[in-house]
N, CA, C and O atoms as CSV, one atom per row, in Angstrom:
chain,resi,resn,atom,element,x,y,z
A,1,MET,N,N,6.100,5.777,-10.823
A,1,MET,CA,C,7.291,5.945,-9.673
A,1,MET,C,C,7.546,4.833,-8.732
A,1,MET,O,O,6.674,4.666,-7.879
A,2,THR,N,N,8.573,4.036,-8.718
A,2,THR,CA,C,8.403,2.466,-7.671
A,2,THR,C,C,8.230,2.927,-6.529
A,2,THR,O,O,8.199,4.109,-6.188
A,3,HIS,N,N,8.068,1.664,-5.683
A,3,HIS,CA,C,7.192,1.969,-4.256
A,3,HIS,C,C,8.527,2.315,-3.088
A,3,HIS,O,O,8.433,2.706,-1.925
A,4,THR,N,N,10.135,1.910,-4.156
A,4,THR,CA,C,10.914,2.543,-3.248
A,4,THR,C,C,11.234,3.876,-3.348
A,4,THR,O,O,11.457,4.748,-2.509
A,5,GLU,N,N,11.206,3.848,-4.750
A,5,GLU,CA,C,11.426,6.067,-5.408
A,5,GLU,C,C,9.958,6.601,-4.436
A,5,GLU,O,O,9.958,7.697,-3.876
A,6,PHE,N,N,8.895,5.745,-4.368
A,6,PHE,CA,C,7.457,6.529,-3.142
A,6,PHE,C,C,8.308,6.523,-2.208
A,6,PHE,O,O,9.044,7.507,-2.158
A,7,PHE,N,N,8.480,5.521,-1.254
A,7,PHE,CA,C,9.451,6.210,-0.285
A,7,PHE,C,C,10.131,6.682,0.402
A,7,PHE,O,O,10.029,7.096,1.556
A,8,LYS,N,N,11.499,6.609,-0.872
A,8,LYS,CA,C,11.852,8.133,-0.908
A,8,LYS,C,C,11.391,9.507,-0.798
A,8,LYS,O,O,11.889,10.343,-0.045
A,9,LEU,N,N,10.804,9.621,-1.274
A,9,LEU,CA,C,9.981,10.905,-1.612
A,9,LEU,C,C,9.313,11.416,-0.095
A,9,LEU,O,O,9.414,12.514,0.454
A,10,GLN,N,N,8.537,10.071,0.386
A,10,GLN,CA,C,7.824,10.355,1.090
A,10,GLN,C,C,8.857,11.055,2.780
A,10,GLN,O,O,8.564,11.932,3.594
A,11,ALA,N,N,10.109,10.093,2.652
A,11,ALA,CA,C,11.020,10.739,4.044
A,11,ALA,C,C,11.875,11.989,3.909
A,11,ALA,O,O,12.515,12.668,4.712
A,12,LYS,N,N,11.545,12.072,1.967
A,12,LYS,CA,C,12.434,13.865,2.080
A,12,LYS,C,C,10.715,14.430,2.664
A,12,LYS,O,O,10.202,14.665,3.758
A,13,ASN,N,N,10.478,14.445,1.887
A,13,ASN,CA,C,9.285,15.549,2.644
A,13,ASN,C,C,8.623,14.956,4.017
A,13,ASN,O,O,7.481,15.297,4.325
A,14,LEU,N,N,9.180,14.292,4.617
A,14,LEU,CA,C,8.783,14.717,6.143
A,14,LEU,C,C,9.912,15.359,6.567
A,14,LEU,O,O,9.732,16.088,7.543
A,15,PHE,N,N,11.387,15.292,5.986
A,15,PHE,CA,C,11.628,15.749,6.305
A,15,PHE,C,C,12.276,17.114,6.049
A,15,PHE,O,O,13.208,17.642,6.655
A,16,ARG,N,N,11.697,17.476,5.204
A,16,ARG,CA,C,10.871,19.188,4.548
A,16,ARG,C,C,10.084,20.104,5.315
A,16,ARG,O,O,10.209,21.315,5.495
A,17,ASP,N,N,8.929,18.956,5.887
A,17,ASP,CA,C,8.323,19.639,6.830
A,17,ASP,C,C,8.877,19.436,8.234
A,17,ASP,O,O,8.137,19.716,9.177
A,18,PHE,N,N,9.742,19.112,8.399
A,18,PHE,CA,C,10.336,19.288,9.896
A,18,PHE,C,C,11.351,20.514,9.947
A,18,PHE,O,O,11.802,21.113,10.923
A,19,GLN,N,N,11.649,20.767,8.066
A,19,GLN,CA,C,12.640,21.647,8.249
A,19,GLN,C,C,12.047,23.160,8.299
A,19,GLN,O,O,12.800,24.130,8.213
A,20,THR,N,N,10.339,23.316,8.477
A,20,THR,CA,C,10.121,24.811,8.653
A,20,THR,C,C,9.952,24.929,10.052
A,20,THR,O,O,9.184,25.783,10.494
A,21,LYS,N,N,10.613,24.130,10.842
A,21,LYS,CA,C,10.779,24.582,12.008
A,21,LYS,C,C,11.146,26.157,12.377
A,21,LYS,O,O,12.243,26.591,12.024
A,22,LYS,N,N,10.419,26.821,12.935
A,22,LYS,CA,C,10.989,28.103,13.541
A,22,LYS,C,C,10.865,27.717,14.786
A,22,LYS,O,O,10.276,26.689,15.120
A,23,LYS,N,N,11.751,29.011,16.039
A,23,LYS,CA,C,11.534,29.310,17.569
A,23,LYS,C,C,9.839,29.833,17.146
A,23,LYS,O,O,9.173,30.269,16.207
A,24,SER,N,N,9.741,29.423,18.590
A,24,SER,CA,C,8.067,29.327,18.971
A,24,SER,C,C,8.063,30.664,19.994
A,24,SER,O,O,8.521,30.385,21.102
A,25,PRO,N,N,7.505,32.480,19.789
A,25,PRO,CA,C,7.833,32.888,19.927
A,25,PRO,C,C,6.618,33.185,21.208
A,25,PRO,O,O,6.202,34.213,21.743
A,26,ASP,N,N,6.293,31.616,21.381
A,26,ASP,CA,C,5.251,31.551,22.290
A,26,ASP,C,C,5.730,30.606,23.452
A,26,ASP,O,O,5.375,29.607,22.826
A,27,ALA,N,N,6.266,30.046,24.682
A,27,ALA,CA,C,7.245,29.514,25.016
A,27,ALA,C,C,5.843,28.450,25.647
A,27,ALA,O,O,5.970,27.248,25.418
A,28,ALA,N,N,4.907,28.784,26.208
A,28,ALA,CA,C,3.859,28.353,26.619
A,28,ALA,C,C,3.284,26.896,25.496
A,28,ALA,O,O,2.732,25.901,25.966
A,29,ILE,N,N,3.559,27.076,24.059
A,29,ILE,CA,C,2.945,26.403,23.268
A,29,ILE,C,C,4.434,25.394,23.060
A,29,ILE,O,O,4.465,24.630,22.096
A,30,GLY,N,N,5.357,25.444,23.805
A,30,GLY,CA,C,6.154,24.703,22.438
A,30,GLY,C,C,7.175,25.121,22.423
A,30,GLY,O,O,7.119,26.024,23.258
A,31,ASP,N,N,8.653,25.086,21.826
A,31,ASP,CA,C,9.774,25.837,22.000
A,31,ASP,C,C,9.868,25.047,20.770
A,31,ASP,O,O,10.648,24.132,21.035
A,32,TYR,N,N,9.358,24.904,19.228
A,32,TYR,CA,C,9.112,25.014,18.193
A,32,TYR,C,C,7.368,25.190,17.802
A,32,TYR,O,O,6.328,25.018,18.438
A,33,GLU,N,N,7.862,25.823,15.772
A,33,GLU,CA,C,6.389,25.564,15.112
A,33,GLU,C,C,6.659,25.643,13.972
A,33,GLU,O,O,7.313,26.549,13.456
A,34,TYR,N,N,6.114,24.550,13.347
A,34,TYR,CA,C,5.580,24.898,12.280
A,34,TYR,C,C,5.205,24.650,11.174
A,34,TYR,O,O,4.021,24.315,11.200
A,35,ASP,N,N,5.718,24.643,9.980
A,35,ASP,CA,C,4.476,25.313,9.027
A,35,ASP,C,C,4.325,23.936,8.115
A,35,ASP,O,O,4.651,24.302,6.985
A,36,PRO,N,N,4.014,22.638,8.069
A,36,PRO,CA,C,4.568,21.562,7.202
A,36,PRO,C,C,3.200,21.404,5.937
A,36,PRO,O,O,2.136,22.014,5.828
A,37,LYS,N,N,3.788,20.368,5.165
A,37,LYS,CA,C,3.370,20.783,3.715
A,37,LYS,C,C,2.623,19.359,3.400
A,37,LYS,O,O,1.573,19.147,2.793
A,38,TYR,N,N,3.582,18.417,4.060
A,38,TYR,CA,C,2.790,16.917,3.716
A,38,TYR,C,C,2.512,16.549,5.061
A,38,TYR,O,O,1.314,16.270,5.110
A,39,PHE,N,N,2.885,16.456,5.838
A,39,PHE,CA,C,2.067,15.614,7.087
A,39,PHE,C,C,1.989,16.891,8.592
A,39,PHE,O,O,2.207,18.096,8.718
A,40,ASP,N,N,1.541,15.729,9.524
A,40,ASP,CA,C,1.801,16.016,10.537
A,40,ASP,C,C,2.094,16.446,11.469
A,40,ASP,O,O,1.490,16.436,12.542
A,41,ILE,N,N,3.237,16.966,11.156
A,41,ILE,CA,C,4.458,17.152,11.904
A,41,ILE,C,C,4.298,17.125,13.483
A,41,ILE,O,O,4.872,16.249,14.131
A,42,GLU,N,N,3.685,17.880,13.964
A,42,GLU,CA,C,3.437,17.597,15.112
A,42,GLU,C,C,2.995,16.455,15.730
A,42,GLU,O,O,3.282,16.079,16.867
A,43,GLY,N,N,2.350,15.972,15.005
A,43,GLY,CA,C,1.881,14.518,16.043
A,43,GLY,C,C,2.547,13.880,15.473
A,43,GLY,O,O,2.378,12.730,15.878
A,44,VAL,N,N,3.409,13.918,14.564
A,44,VAL,CA,C,4.546,12.422,14.014
A,44,VAL,C,C,5.783,12.599,15.234
A,44,VAL,O,O,6.529,11.686,15.589
A,45,ILE,N,N,5.793,13.925,15.739
A,45,ILE,CA,C,7.309,14.357,16.432
A,45,ILE,C,C,6.633,13.760,18.070
A,45,ILE,O,O,7.378,13.345,18.957
A,46,LEU,N,N,5.205,13.828,18.199
A,46,LEU,CA,C,4.826,13.334,19.379
A,46,LEU,C,C,5.166,12.323,19.714
A,46,LEU,O,O,5.765,11.918,20.710
A,47,TYR,N,N,4.480,11.542,18.211
A,47,TYR,CA,C,4.311,10.107,18.372
A,47,TYR,C,C,5.439,8.974,18.411
A,47,TYR,O,O,5.641,7.916,19.007
A,48,PHE,N,N,6.181,9.927,17.267
A,48,PHE,CA,C,7.859,8.645,17.601
A,48,PHE,C,C,8.659,9.729,18.317
A,48,PHE,O,O,9.842,9.984,18.090
A,49,ASP,N,N,7.814,10.387,19.280
A,49,ASP,CA,C,9.062,10.856,20.799
A,49,ASP,C,C,10.546,11.604,19.361
A,49,ASP,O,O,11.579,10.971,19.145
A,50,ILE,N,N,10.329,12.492,18.891
A,50,ILE,CA,C,11.472,13.068,18.188
A,50,ILE,C,C,11.999,13.782,19.022
A,50,ILE,O,O,11.551,14.305,20.042
A,51,ASP,N,N,13.656,13.799,18.237
A,51,ASP,CA,C,14.269,14.759,18.812
A,51,ASP,C,C,14.534,16.097,18.302
A,51,ASP,O,O,15.621,16.549,17.939
A,52,GLU,N,N,13.679,16.529,18.317
A,52,GLU,CA,C,13.790,17.818,18.051
A,52,GLU,C,C,14.831,18.525,17.129
A,52,GLU,O,O,14.802,18.889,15.953
A,53,GLU,N,N,16.060,18.594,18.444
A,53,GLU,CA,C,17.483,19.159,18.039
A,53,GLU,C,C,18.226,18.039,17.080
A,53,GLU,O,O,19.416,18.305,16.907
A,54,ASN,N,N,17.876,17.128,16.581
A,54,ASN,CA,C,18.701,16.660,15.954
A,54,ASN,C,C,18.447,15.713,15.166
A,54,ASN,O,O,18.801,14.549,15.357
A,55,PHE,N,N,17.559,16.280,13.825
A,55,PHE,CA,C,16.496,15.625,13.372
A,55,PHE,C,C,16.980,15.452,11.723
A,55,PHE,O,O,16.981,16.376,10.911
A,56,SER,N,N,17.307,14.317,11.497
A,56,SER,CA,C,17.859,14.302,9.985
A,56,SER,C,C,17.154,13.482,9.120
A,56,SER,O,O,16.075,12.936,9.352
A,57,LEU,N,N,17.754,13.428,8.210
A,57,LEU,CA,C,16.831,12.563,6.885
A,57,LEU,C,C,16.936,11.444,7.128
A,57,LEU,O,O,15.888,10.856,6.862
A,58,MET,N,N,17.972,10.574,7.657
A,58,MET,CA,C,18.108,9.035,8.059
A,58,MET,C,C,16.873,9.198,9.612
A,58,MET,O,O,16.453,8.323,10.370
A,59,ASN,N,N,16.734,10.000,9.593
A,59,ASN,CA,C,15.453,9.461,11.348
A,59,ASN,C,C,14.275,9.481,10.748
A,59,ASN,O,O,13.362,8.750,11.132
A,60,ALA,N,N,14.091,10.720,9.244
A,60,ALA,CA,C,12.739,10.789,8.445
A,60,ALA,C,C,12.762,9.354,7.894
A,60,ALA,O,O,11.933,8.626,8.440
A,61,GLN,N,N,13.223,8.997,7.309
A,61,GLN,CA,C,13.726,7.264,7.117
A,61,GLN,C,C,13.278,6.566,7.591
A,61,GLN,O,O,12.192,6.197,7.144
A,62,HIS,N,N,13.746,6.019,8.633
A,62,HIS,CA,C,13.577,5.471,9.936
A,62,HIS,C,C,11.658,4.718,10.129
A,62,HIS,O,O,11.047,3.652,10.051
A,63,ILE,N,N,11.323,6.972,10.563
A,63,ILE,CA,C,9.961,6.679,10.574
A,63,ILE,C,C,8.983,6.456,9.263
A,63,ILE,O,O,7.811,6.200,9.537
A,64,ILE,N,N,9.233,6.505,8.288
A,64,ILE,CA,C,8.857,6.229,6.920
A,64,ILE,C,C,8.753,4.804,7.640
A,64,ILE,O,O,7.900,4.530,8.484
A,65,ALA,N,N,9.502,4.152,7.293
A,65,ALA,CA,C,9.792,2.852,7.933
A,65,ALA,C,C,8.404,1.807,9.140
A,65,ALA,O,O,7.651,0.840,9.252
A,66,ASP,N,N,8.923,2.934,9.689
A,66,ASP,CA,C,8.123,2.436,10.995
A,66,ASP,C,C,6.480,2.695,10.905
A,66,ASP,O,O,5.704,2.031,11.591
A,67,MET,N,N,6.075,3.635,10.070
A,67,MET,CA,C,4.566,3.819,9.599
A,67,MET,C,C,4.468,3.217,9.152
A,67,MET,O,O,3.340,3.642,8.905
A,68,VAL,N,N,4.528,2.147,8.468
A,68,VAL,CA,C,4.298,1.079,7.268
A,68,VAL,C,C,4.760,-0.189,8.140
A,68,VAL,O,O,3.989,-1.098,7.829
A,69,GLY,N,N,5.606,-0.611,9.018
A,69,GLY,CA,C,5.049,-1.521,9.316
A,69,GLY,C,C,6.830,-2.484,9.607
A,69,GLY,O,O,6.866,-3.637,10.037
A,70,PHE,N,N,7.888,-1.801,9.311
A,70,PHE,CA,C,8.924,-1.994,9.032
A,70,PHE,C,C,9.817,-1.407,10.221
A,70,PHE,O,O,9.610,-0.413,10.918
A,71,ASN,N,N,11.402,-2.782,10.250
A,71,ASN,CA,C,11.636,-2.113,11.738
A,71,ASN,C,C,12.743,-0.877,11.018
A,71,ASN,O,O,12.673,0.141,11.707
A,72,LYS,N,N,13.236,-0.792,10.423
A,72,LYS,CA,C,14.492,0.039,9.752
A,72,LYS,C,C,14.631,0.153,8.646
A,72,LYS,O,O,14.781,-0.976,8.179
A,73,TRP,N,N,14.679,0.976,7.804
A,73,TRP,CA,C,14.419,1.579,6.558
A,73,TRP,C,C,15.298,0.787,5.634
A,73,TRP,O,O,14.754,0.665,4.536
A,74,THR,N,N,16.566,0.162,5.709
A,74,THR,CA,C,16.563,-1.113,5.162
A,74,THR,C,C,16.381,-2.015,4.854
A,74,THR,O,O,16.924,-2.677,3.969
A,75,GLU,N,N,15.052,-2.384,5.952
A,75,GLU,CA,C,14.215,-3.497,5.581
A,75,GLU,C,C,13.197,-3.286,4.539
A,75,GLU,O,O,12.713,-4.080,3.732
A,76,LEU,N,N,12.943,-1.798,4.780
A,76,LEU,CA,C,11.422,-1.588,3.609
A,76,LEU,C,C,12.542,-1.488,2.130
A,76,LEU,O,O,12.274,-1.841,0.981
A,77,ILE,N,N,13.478,-1.051,2.511
A,77,ILE,CA,C,13.869,-0.997,0.606
A,77,ILE,C,C,14.340,-2.322,0.416
A,77,ILE,O,O,14.576,-2.580,-0.764
A,78,LYS,N,N,14.565,-3.322,1.297
A,78,LYS,CA,C,14.905,-4.471,0.094
A,78,LYS,C,C,13.637,-5.562,0.120
A,78,LYS,O,O,13.717,-6.639,-0.470
A,79,ALA,N,N,12.215,-5.065,1.034
A,79,ALA,CA,C,11.289,-5.813,0.902
A,79,ALA,C,C,11.063,-6.146,-0.220
A,79,ALA,O,O,11.569,-5.592,-1.196
A,80,SER,N,N,10.311,-7.053,-0.270
A,80,SER,CA,C,9.331,-7.788,-1.743
A,80,SER,C,C,8.430,-6.830,-2.352
A,80,SER,O,O,8.038,-5.858,-1.707
A,81,GLU,N,N,8.044,-7.056,-3.655
A,81,GLU,CA,C,6.461,-6.108,-4.118
A,81,GLU,C,C,5.736,-6.655,-3.237
A,81,GLU,O,O,5.425,-5.802,-2.405
A,82,PRO,N,N,5.351,-7.551,-3.022
A,82,PRO,CA,C,4.011,-7.591,-2.791
A,82,PRO,C,C,4.396,-7.133,-1.075
A,82,PRO,O,O,3.433,-6.794,-0.387
A,83,GLU,N,N,5.716,-7.135,-0.462
A,83,GLU,CA,C,5.656,-5.926,0.336
A,83,GLU,C,C,5.161,-5.175,0.636
A,83,GLU,O,O,4.250,-5.060,1.457
A,84,LEU,N,N,6.122,-3.898,-0.529
A,84,LEU,CA,C,5.713,-2.760,-0.676
A,84,LEU,C,C,4.780,-2.675,-1.146
A,84,LEU,O,O,4.355,-1.526,-1.026
A,85,GLU,N,N,4.038,-3.401,-1.757
A,85,GLU,CA,C,2.672,-2.847,-1.775
A,85,GLU,C,C,1.469,-2.648,-1.034
A,85,GLU,O,O,0.693,-1.694,-0.989
A,86,LEU,N,N,1.482,-3.562,-0.563
A,86,LEU,CA,C,1.291,-3.537,0.760
A,86,LEU,C,C,1.705,-2.052,2.197
A,86,LEU,O,O,0.867,-1.364,2.779
A,87,ALA,N,N,3.391,-2.004,2.381
A,87,ALA,CA,C,3.499,-0.980,3.157
A,87,ALA,C,C,3.022,0.404,2.370
A,87,ALA,O,O,2.833,1.439,3.010
A,88,LYS,N,N,2.852,0.340,0.993
A,88,LYS,CA,C,2.474,2.024,0.069
A,88,LYS,C,C,0.548,2.286,0.509
A,88,LYS,O,O,-0.060,3.311,0.818
A,89,LEU,N,N,0.015,0.631,0.318
A,89,LEU,CA,C,-1.396,0.400,1.015
A,89,LEU,C,C,-1.572,1.067,2.199
A,89,LEU,O,O,-2.451,1.863,2.530
A,90,LEU,N,N,-0.724,0.686,2.732
A,90,LEU,CA,C,-0.914,1.142,4.484
A,90,LEU,C,C,-0.323,2.242,4.636
A,90,LEU,O,O,-0.778,2.812,5.629
A,91,PHE,N,N,0.570,2.892,4.072
A,91,PHE,CA,C,0.840,4.607,4.287
A,91,PHE,C,C,-0.088,5.384,3.622
A,91,PHE,O,O,-0.251,6.547,3.990
A,92,ASP,N,N,-1.014,4.716,2.278
A,92,ASP,CA,C,-1.902,5.575,1.729
A,92,ASP,C,C,-3.367,5.739,2.109
A,92,ASP,O,O,-4.186,6.586,1.752
A,93,ASN,N,N,-3.487,4.552,3.045
A,93,ASN,CA,C,-4.872,4.160,4.568
A,93,ASN,C,C,-4.844,4.906,5.679
A,93,ASN,O,O,-5.821,5.498,6.137
A,94,GLN,N,N,-3.587,4.903,6.205
A,94,GLN,CA,C,-3.111,5.549,7.836
A,94,GLN,C,C,-4.314,6.324,8.451
A,94,GLN,O,O,-4.726,6.111,9.591
A,95,ASP,N,N,-4.729,7.047,7.778
A,95,ASP,CA,C,-6.379,7.887,8.171
A,95,ASP,C,C,-7.014,7.217,8.492
A,95,ASP,O,O,-7.561,7.494,9.560
A,96,SER,N,N,-7.435,5.729,7.739
A,96,SER,CA,C,-8.245,5.104,8.620
A,96,SER,C,C,-7.979,3.577,8.376
A,96,SER,O,O,-8.845,2.833,7.917
A,97,VAL,N,N,-7.034,3.270,8.632
A,97,VAL,CA,C,-6.262,1.781,9.143
A,97,VAL,C,C,-5.048,1.906,9.819
A,97,VAL,O,O,-3.921,2.211,9.428
A,98,SER,N,N,-5.511,1.605,10.928
A,98,SER,CA,C,-3.764,1.441,12.103
A,98,SER,C,C,-3.145,0.658,11.752
A,98,SER,O,O,-3.452,-0.384,11.175
A,99,LEU,N,N,-2.117,1.078,12.071
A,99,LEU,CA,C,-0.921,0.347,11.178
A,99,LEU,C,C,-1.405,-1.530,13.051
A,99,LEU,O,O,-1.666,-2.725,12.915
A,100,ASP,N,N,-1.314,-0.992,13.833
A,100,ASP,CA,C,-1.802,-1.369,14.973
A,100,ASP,C,C,-2.619,-2.525,14.527
A,100,ASP,O,O,-2.321,-3.710,14.671
A,101,ASP,N,N,-3.748,-2.013,13.938
A,101,ASP,CA,C,-5.003,-2.964,13.837
A,101,ASP,C,C,-5.068,-3.946,13.401
A,101,ASP,O,O,-5.527,-5.048,13.698
A,102,TRP,N,N,-4.125,-3.112,11.967
A,102,TRP,CA,C,-3.696,-4.234,10.648
A,102,TRP,C,C,-2.484,-5.635,11.202
A,102,TRP,O,O,-2.540,-6.708,10.600
A,103,LYS,N,N,-1.610,-5.469,12.196
A,103,LYS,CA,C,-1.213,-6.495,13.323
A,103,LYS,C,C,-1.913,-6.728,14.131
A,103,LYS,O,O,-1.953,-7.957,14.078
A,104,MET,N,N,-2.258,-6.566,14.552
A,104,MET,CA,C,-3.008,-7.692,15.667
A,104,MET,C,C,-4.093,-8.061,14.816
A,104,MET,O,O,-4.689,-8.907,15.484
A,105,TYR,N,N,-4.824,-7.897,13.515
A,105,TYR,CA,C,-5.338,-8.677,12.662
A,105,TYR,C,C,-4.735,-10.277,12.123
A,105,TYR,O,O,-5.157,-11.434,12.133
A,106,ILE,N,N,-3.496,-9.547,11.662
A,106,ILE,CA,C,-2.874,-10.673,10.969
A,106,ILE,C,C,-2.495,-11.328,11.905
A,106,ILE,O,O,-2.402,-12.537,11.691
A,107,ILE,N,N,-2.064,-10.728,13.536
A,107,ILE,CA,C,-1.706,-12.070,14.103
A,107,ILE,C,C,-2.457,-12.740,14.210
A,107,ILE,O,O,-2.375,-13.911,13.841
A,108,SER,N,N,-3.562,-12.165,14.817
A,108,SER,CA,C,-5.061,-13.118,14.881
A,108,SER,C,C,-4.963,-14.270,13.931
A,108,SER,O,O,-4.699,-15.442,14.201
A,109,MET,N,N,-5.175,-13.827,12.985
A,109,MET,CA,C,-4.584,-14.781,11.311
A,109,MET,C,C,-4.226,-16.351,11.636
A,109,MET,O,O,-4.819,-17.426,11.714
A,110,GLU,N,N,-2.511,-15.682,11.821
A,110,GLU,CA,C,-1.605,-16.748,11.938
A,110,GLU,C,C,-2.336,-17.475,12.946
A,110,GLU,O,O,-3.132,-18.400,12.784
A,111,ARG,N,N,-2.000,-16.992,13.877
A,111,ARG,CA,C,-2.005,-17.557,15.573
A,111,ARG,C,C,-3.566,-18.810,15.458
A,111,ARG,O,O,-3.449,-19.936,15.943
A,112,GLU,N,N,-5.203,-18.267,14.611
A,112,GLU,CA,C,-5.954,-18.948,14.261
A,112,GLU,C,C,-5.879,-20.243,13.653
A,112,GLU,O,O,-6.579,-21.225,13.897
A,113,ASN,N,N,-4.654,-20.085,12.575
A,113,ASN,CA,C,-4.707,-20.839,11.840
A,113,ASN,C,C,-3.311,-21.405,11.985
A,113,ASN,O,O,-2.900,-22.093,11.051
A,114,ASN,N,N,-2.499,-21.197,13.073
A,114,ASN,CA,C,-1.530,-22.265,12.992
A,114,ASN,C,C,-0.640,-22.274,11.963
A,114,ASN,O,O,-0.223,-23.369,11.585
A,115,THR,N,N,-0.057,-20.736,11.141
A,115,THR,CA,C,0.096,-20.688,10.242
A,115,THR,C,C,1.318,-19.125,10.174
A,115,THR,O,O,1.237,-18.119,10.879
A,116,THR,N,N,2.096,-19.350,9.361
A,116,THR,CA,C,2.475,-18.194,8.927
A,116,THR,C,C,1.977,-17.637,7.811
A,116,THR,O,O,2.127,-18.545,6.994
A,117,LEU,N,N,1.506,-16.780,7.271
A,117,LEU,CA,C,0.897,-16.331,6.125
A,117,LEU,C,C,2.131,-15.709,4.967
A,117,LEU,O,O,3.040,-15.064,5.489
A,118,HIS,N,N,2.162,-15.839,3.861
A,118,HIS,CA,C,2.935,-14.938,2.838
A,118,HIS,C,C,2.621,-13.472,2.921
A,118,HIS,O,O,1.675,-12.987,3.542
A,119,PRO,N,N,3.584,-12.779,2.179
A,119,PRO,CA,C,3.309,-11.669,1.844
A,119,PRO,C,C,2.311,-11.208,0.262
A,119,PRO,O,O,1.924,-10.089,-0.073
A,120,GLU,N,N,2.187,-12.104,-0.217
A,120,GLU,CA,C,1.223,-11.700,-0.942
A,120,GLU,C,C,-0.301,-12.286,-0.462
A,120,GLU,O,O,-1.314,-11.643,-0.737
A,121,THR,N,N,-0.356,-13.419,0.195
A,121,THR,CA,C,-1.550,-13.461,1.071
A,121,THR,C,C,-2.478,-12.154,1.628
A,121,THR,O,O,-3.628,-11.731,1.511
A,122,LYS,N,N,-0.438,-11.576,2.732
A,122,LYS,CA,C,-1.160,-10.421,3.831
A,122,LYS,C,C,-1.348,-8.877,2.457
A,122,LYS,O,O,-1.768,-7.794,2.863
A,123,LEU,N,N,-1.078,-9.016,1.372
A,123,LEU,CA,C,-1.797,-8.558,0.585
A,123,LEU,C,C,-2.992,-8.196,0.182
A,123,LEU,O,O,-3.634,-7.148,0.103
A,124,GLU,N,N,-3.176,-9.578,-0.112
A,124,GLU,CA,C,-4.636,-9.754,-0.400
A,124,GLU,C,C,-6.046,-9.487,-0.006
A,124,GLU,O,O,-7.047,-9.081,-0.597
A,125,ILE,N,N,-5.541,-10.153,2.154
A,125,ILE,CA,C,-6.375,-9.783,2.537
A,125,ILE,C,C,-6.568,-8.721,3.101
A,125,ILE,O,O,-7.625,-8.572,3.714
A,126,PHE,N,N,-5.418,-7.480,3.045
A,126,PHE,CA,C,-5.011,-6.530,3.208
A,126,PHE,C,C,-6.856,-5.465,1.930
A,126,PHE,O,O,-7.876,-4.796,2.099
A,127,GLN,N,N,-6.418,-5.797,1.370
A,127,GLN,CA,C,-7.012,-5.930,-0.220
A,127,GLN,C,C,-8.518,-5.745,0.318
A,127,GLN,O,O,-9.257,-4.785,0.538
A,128,GLN,N,N,-8.638,-7.709,0.461
A,128,GLN,CA,C,-10.354,-7.718,0.924
A,128,GLN,C,C,-11.431,-6.998,2.254
A,128,GLN,O,O,-12.537,-6.521,2.505
A,129,VAL,N,N,-9.640,-7.503,2.989
A,129,VAL,CA,C,-10.624,-6.798,4.410
A,129,VAL,C,C,-10.902,-5.587,5.196
A,129,VAL,O,O,-11.729,-5.261,6.047
A,130,PHE,N,N,-9.725,-4.940,4.486
A,130,PHE,CA,C,-9.533,-3.656,4.899
A,130,PHE,C,C,-9.848,-2.458,3.965
A,130,PHE,O,O,-10.107,-1.340,4.411
A,131,LEU,N,N,-9.802,-2.837,2.287
A,131,LEU,CA,C,-10.411,-1.854,1.974
A,131,LEU,C,C,-11.384,-1.888,1.232
A,131,LEU,O,O,-11.913,-0.837,0.872
A,132,ASP,N,N,-11.973,-3.446,0.720
A,132,ASP,CA,C,-13.124,-3.641,0.190
A,132,ASP,C,C,-13.920,-4.283,1.248
A,132,ASP,O,O,-14.284,-5.447,1.080
A,133,GLY,N,N,-14.258,-3.574,2.433
A,133,GLY,CA,C,-15.977,-4.177,3.535
A,133,GLY,C,C,-15.454,-4.065,4.441
A,133,GLY,O,O,-16.271,-4.119,5.360
A,134,GLY,N,N,-14.093,-3.869,4.929
A,134,GLY,CA,C,-14.269,-4.897,5.959
A,134,GLY,C,C,-14.822,-5.809,6.930
A,134,GLY,O,O,-15.915,-6.332,6.714
A,135,TYR,N,N,-14.164,-6.047,7.983
A,135,TYR,CA,C,-13.547,-7.500,8.958
A,135,TYR,C,C,-14.606,-8.362,8.801
A,135,TYR,O,O,-14.301,-9.535,8.588
A,136,GLU,N,N,-16.949,-7.796,8.905
A,136,GLU,CA,C,-17.605,-8.717,8.182
A,136,GLU,C,C,-17.364,-9.076,6.998
A,136,GLU,O,O,-18.133,-9.905,6.512
A,137,ARG,N,N,-16.608,-8.739,6.448
A,137,ARG,CA,C,-17.197,-9.738,4.424
A,137,ARG,C,C,-15.875,-10.772,4.432
A,137,ARG,O,O,-15.780,-11.839,3.826
A,138,LEU,N,N,-15.383,-10.455,4.864
A,138,LEU,CA,C,-13.603,-11.351,4.713
A,138,LEU,C,C,-14.314,-12.908,4.526
A,138,LEU,O,O,-14.640,-13.613,5.481
A,139,VAL,N,N,-14.495,-13.321,2.939
A,139,VAL,CA,C,-14.241,-14.816,2.618
A,139,VAL,C,C,-13.174,-15.462,2.670
A,139,VAL,O,O,-12.636,-15.244,1.584
A,140,VAL,N,N,-12.471,-16.188,3.316
A,140,VAL,CA,C,-11.374,-16.847,2.710
A,140,VAL,C,C,-10.906,-18.601,1.963
A,140,VAL,O,O,-10.752,-19.779,2.286
A,141,SER,N,N,-10.841,-17.505,0.591
A,141,SER,CA,C,-10.554,-18.359,-0.428
A,141,SER,C,C,-9.242,-19.935,-0.612
A,141,SER,O,O,-8.279,-20.401,-0.003
A,142,ASP,N,N,-9.684,-20.087,-1.287
A,142,ASP,CA,C,-8.472,-20.937,-1.685
A,142,ASP,C,C,-7.896,-20.174,-2.396
A,142,ASP,O,O,-8.392,-20.875,-3.278
A,143,ASN,N,N,-7.405,-19.519,-2.856
A,143,ASN,CA,C,-6.254,-18.335,-3.923
A,143,ASN,C,C,-5.433,-17.771,-2.214
A,143,ASN,O,O,-4.618,-16.851,-2.284
A,144,PHE,N,N,-5.750,-18.413,-0.783
A,144,PHE,CA,C,-4.653,-16.925,-0.189
A,144,PHE,C,C,-3.923,-18.188,-0.275
A,144,PHE,O,O,-4.471,-19.196,-0.722
A,145,ARG,N,N,-2.346,-18.178,0.255
A,145,ARG,CA,C,-1.417,-18.817,0.207
A,145,ARG,C,C,-0.733,-18.549,1.655
A,145,ARG,O,O,0.017,-17.669,2.078
A,146,LEU,N,N,-1.288,-19.624,2.182
A,146,LEU,CA,C,-0.654,-19.586,3.966
A,146,LEU,C,C,0.506,-20.229,3.718
A,146,LEU,O,O,1.298,-20.448,4.634
């Protein structure tokens, strides 16, 4: 499965989870209840301030793109292979690595080095720092493309 196919599937899964919506018999807990299979749909609804009355597959696509650091679905779909690989790693590790922490780390690295990191470098940093042992073990090598 390609990265693009993976993200399309995730958007469909998010939309499917949203479609499990039923009117809540207890108004005290909210208007709707969900029986999701793939996502913490109630958490997604709260975090992304979803309009529960007007949610579409296009909204789900936008949320998936946002979850992995893109502003729009079209940016995600048109991204380079290293950007898509990084996005998939961010998605797969969202329970242990927050997107905000990742973005702040990259901003800090770019400011400290007065540069803009290439997607390949960001991917390598994510793999070394966030997957293979944490911030304290980062060793910046000559292999990083700044």
